[in-house]
C-alpha positions in Angstrom: -21.3 -9.5 -19.3 -17.8 -9.0 -19.3 -15.4 -6.4 -19.1 -11.8 -5.0 -18.9 -10.5 -3.9 -15.6 -7.6 -1.2 -16.1 -5.5 -0.7 -13.1 -2.9 -1.7 -10.7 -2.9 -5.3 -9.4 -2.5 -4.2 -5.7 -4.0 -0.9 -5.4 -6.8 -0.7 -3.0 -9.1 0.8 -5.5 -8.6 -1.6 -8.3 -8.9 -4.3 -5.6 -12.1 -2.8 -4.4 -13.5 -3.4 -8.0 -12.1 -6.7 -8.5 -13.7 -7.7 -5.2 -17.4 -6.7 -6.4 -16.6 -8.6 -9.8 -15.8 -11.8 -7.7 -18.8 -11.4 -5.5 -21.2 -11.1 -8.3 -19.6 -13.7 -10.4 -18.6 -11.2 -13.3 -15.7 -12.4 -15.2 -13.1 -9.7 -16.2 -9.9 -9.3 -18.2 -7.1 -7.5 -16.2 -5.0 -5.2 -18.0 -2.1 -3.2 -16.1 -1.6 0.1 -15.9 1.7 0.9 -14.5 1.2 3.7 -11.9 4.6 3.3 -10.8 5.8 4.8 -14.1 2.9 7.3 -14.6 1.2 5.5 -17.4 -2.1 6.5 -15.9 -1.5 10.1 -17.2 -0.6 9.0 -20.5 -3.0 10.1 -23.4 -4.2 6.7 -24.2 -5.7 6.5 -20.4 -6.6 9.9 -20.0 -9.0 9.5 -23.0 -11.0 7.0 -20.5 -10.5 8.8 -17.3 -9.6 12.3 -17.7 -8.5 12.7 -14.1 -5.4 10.4 -14.9 -6.1 7.8 -12.1 -7.2 4.1 -12.2 -9.2 1.9 -12.2 -11.5 2.1 -15.0 -13.6 -0.4 -16.9 -14.5 -0.8 -20.4 -17.5 -3.4 -21.3 -17.5 -5.5 -24.0 -20.5 -3.4 -25.6 -18.1 -0.3 -25.1 -19.8 1.0 -21.7 -16.8 2.7 -20.1 -17.0 3.9 -16.1 -14.4 5.0 -13.9 -14.2 5.7 -9.8 -14.1 2.5 -7.9 -17.1 3.1 -5.8 -19.3 3.9 -9.1 -18.0 0.6 -10.6 -18.8 -1.4 -7.6 -22.4 0.3 -7.6 -22.8 -0.5 -11.3 -21.3 -4.3 -10.9 -23.6 -4.9 -8.0 -26.8 -4.5 -10.1 -25.0 -7.2 -12.7 -24.1 -11.0 -12.7 -25.4 -13.1 -9.7 -24.6 -13.5 -6.1 -25.8 -11.8 -3.0 -27.7 -8.7 -3.1 -25.1 -6.1 -2.4 -27.5 -3.0 -2.6 -30.6 -3.3 -0.6 -34.1 -2.3 -2.8 -36.4 -1.7 0.2 -36.3 1.8 1.0 -35.4 2.0 4.5 -32.7 -0.9 4.1 -31.3 1.0 1.2 -31.2 4.2 3.4 -28.9 2.2 5.7 -26.9 1.1 3.1 -26.1 4.6 1.9 -25.5 5.8 5.7 -23.1 3.1 5.9 -21.4 3.8 2.8 -21.3 7.4 3.5 -19.7 6.6 6.8 -16.9 4.5 5.1 -16.2 7.1 2.1 -16.3 10.2 4.2 -15.0 9.3 7.6 -12.9 6.1 7.7 -11.4 6.3 4.0 -9.7 9.9 4.3 -7.6 8.9 7.5 -6.9 5.5 5.9 -5.6 7.2 3.1 -3.5 9.7 5.2 -2.1 6.7 7.2 -1.1 5.0 4.4 0.6 7.9 2.9 2.5 8.8 6.0 3.4 4.9 7.1 4.1 3.5 3.4 4.2 5.6 0.4 6.3 8.2 1.9 8.8 5.4 3.1 8.6 4.1 -0.7 9.4 7.7 -2.0 12.3 8.3 0.4 10.5 11.0 2.1 10.0 11.1 6.0 7.1 10.3 7.9 5.3 13.1 10.2 5.1 11.4 13.3 3.0 14.0 14.9 0.6 13.8 12.2 0.6 10.2 12.3 -0.3 10.4 16.0 -3.1 12.8 15.1 -4.5 10.3 12.4 -4.5 7.2 14.6 -6.7 9.2 17.4 -8.9 9.9 14.8 -9.4 6.6 13.7 -9.6 5.1 17.1 -12.9 7.5 17.5 -14.3 6.4 14.2 -13.5 2.7 15.3 -15.3 3.2 18.6 -18.3 4.4 16.5 -18.0 1.1 14.6 -18.1 -0.7 17.5 -21.4 0.6 18.9 -22.9 0.0 15.3 -21.8 -3.4 15.2 -22.8 -4.3 18.6 -26.4 -4.1 17.3 -26.2 -5.9 13.9 -24.0 -8.2 12.0 -22.8 -5.8 9.1 -22.4 -2.2 8.7 -26.1 -1.5 6.8 -27.9 -4.3 9.1 -27.7 -8.0 9.2 -26.7 -8.6 5.7 -23.5 -7.8 3.8 -23.6 -5.1 1.5 -21.2 -3.0 -0.6 -20.6 -0.6 2.3 -18.6 -3.6 4.0 -16.7 -4.6 0.9 -15.7 -1.0 0.3 -14.2 -1.0 3.7 -11.8 -4.2 2.8 -9.0 -2.9 0.8 -7.8 0.0 3.1 -9.2 -2.3 6.2 -6.6 -4.9 5.4 -3.8 -2.2 5.2 -4.8 -0.6 8.6 -5.6 -3.8 10.7 -3.1 -6.1 9.1 -0.1 -4.4 7.4 0.0 -1.5 9.8 -1.7 -3.3 12.8 -3.7 -0.5 13.8 -7.0 -0.2 15.2 -6.6 -2.5 18.7 -9.2 -4.8 17.5 -8.7 -6.8 20.8 -10.4 -4.1 22.5 -13.3 -4.0 19.9 -15.0 -7.4 20.0 -17.7 -6.6 17.5 -15.5 -5.1 15.1 -13.0 -7.9 15.3 -16.0 -10.3 14.8 -17.2 -8.3 11.8 -13.7 -7.9 10.4 -13.1 -11.6 10.5 -16.1 -12.3 8.7 -15.8 -9.8 5.8 -12.0 -10.6 5.3 -12.6 -14.3 4.9 -15.3 -13.9 2.3 -14.0 -16.2 -0.6 -14.2 -13.2 -3.1 -11.8 -11.3 -1.1 -9.4 -14.1 -0.5 -9.4 -14.5 -4.4 -8.3 -11.1 -4.9 -6.7 -9.4 -1.8 -3.3 -10.2 -3.3 -3.8 -9.1 -6.7 -6.9 -8.3 -9.1 
């Protein structure tokens, strides 16, 4: 099964899809959508994602899908490689718990911090430092929770890597490495986990461009 991945090579959501494809050994053809010029809003792309966002995929058989986490879940059922979505009911429940925390608690803060510290500067706007302080405080609280969780297990959903860990990687890199936030030295379990997931060959293959 091969597919075309439409997106921008360095956006977090596009990287999320490329990462899962690499983990599951699924070949893909990358098709650039220039979000810097608003190409994703053009009719040719709106026909595939009516919300005017990337990424989306088109499979060789014509099957289409958008939203990076939905695509990731789909790709995890294909190809070959580590089982990224557990099938045993209790293990699956733990996976969904971890995936919900990443999406509902970590991701919104990471998105806002990226906007304030990176994208506003790119657009020539002024960073709201008070808002940033509040976001960092919220981030620290979430990472405290991760530290407790990871003191009991190797990964977010248990002792095996899952999509929940992989979904964290693109914005985790922005927060921990580009913005140098998170105080990992004070959180040995988060630090150990981050080293483990960020050193995975699939992530190393795509982190600088899908």
